[in-house]
N, C-alpha and C positions, 0 to 999 in steps of 0.2 A: 517403499515413498511414504518415510515420514510417519509422524506418528498417525493413531487411527485420528479421523475427523471427530469431533466431537461440537456442536452448530454455537458459537460464542452467542450470548446475549446482552446487549448493550442496552443501558436505560434509555440513551436517547443517542441521537444524530450525529452530536459533535463529541460521545463517549467511543463511538467508533469511529471516527476522524484522527483522534487522538491517539488511540491505540494504532490505529493505520501509521502513523507518523512515527509514535514512537518503534515502533518494530523497525523502520527503514531503520534510524537512526542507531538502533542498536543492533541492526542487521541477524536480527532472529525470525528465518522463514516461521518455524509454526506460531508466532505470533502472529504476524503477517497474513496466514493462511487463517488464521483466527477472524483475520478482521473479514474476511469475503465469505457469501454465498456460498457453500457449498453443494452448486449448483452447474451442472452441464451447459448451463446458457447463459451463465457468466462471461461477464466478456469486459479486458482488459487493452487497455492502448495505452503505449508507451511512446513518450514526447520522438517522432520520428521513426516510432516501427508500425508494424503490422498490428490489426485487429486479433486480437487472441481470443479465441471460444473454448468455454468448458473449465473446469475446475482445474484438471491436470496441465492446461498449457498454460493456465497462468502462475499455477505453479512452481511450472517449471523456468520461466521468466526469471520469477522471484530471485526463484533460489540462483540463476547465474547471475542476478543484478547483485546481492545479494553478501555473493561467495568473494567479488571484487574484493580489493584491498583498498575501498573507495569510502571514504567516511562523508553524510551526509547530513546535513543540519538546515531545519528547514524557518522560516519564521513567516508566517502567511498572514495577507493584506486582504482589505475589501472581502471578508468573509460574509459569504448569505445563504445561509437555511432557507430550505423548502421543505416544509413537511403538510403530509396530506394523508388519506389512512391508506397504511400498509406502504407508504413512501415517503422516502427521506432525501434531500438532493443540496449537496453542499458545493458553493461555487467559488473560489478564491485565486488573490494572486498569489503566487507561489514564489519565494526569495529562496533559492538555494544552494547554498556555500559544500563545496566538494572539496577533502583534502583526501590525499591517497599518501600517507604515511612513508611510502619507498621512493616518491618524487618531490620535489622542491615545487612546484604548482598547486596552485589551489583555486 
C-alpha cells in the first residue's frame, strides 16, 4: 500500500498548498499523500464526489485520479489564508486546465 508513512513538515500553509498542487501536476501519489495528515479523521471531498474519511480512503481516491492519463494545471485567484494556533485554512478560486494526451480535448 505504498511507502511507509512519514509525516511531512511544512514551514507554512502556503508550502503545504504548493506541495499539494505540485503533486497533482506531477501525478505523484507519494508526494500527494505527504501533503495530507496521516490521520484516520482526515476528510476529502472531490468536486461532485462523496465525503471520504480516513487516510486510506483519501489515498485510494487520489491513486485513481493520478493514475488516469489526464494532466492537470492550476492557476489560483483570490487566495485567502487564515492561520490560528494549530489550524490553517486556504480558500481560493481554482482555474483548472486538463489535457489528455490520448484525446484531442482539453
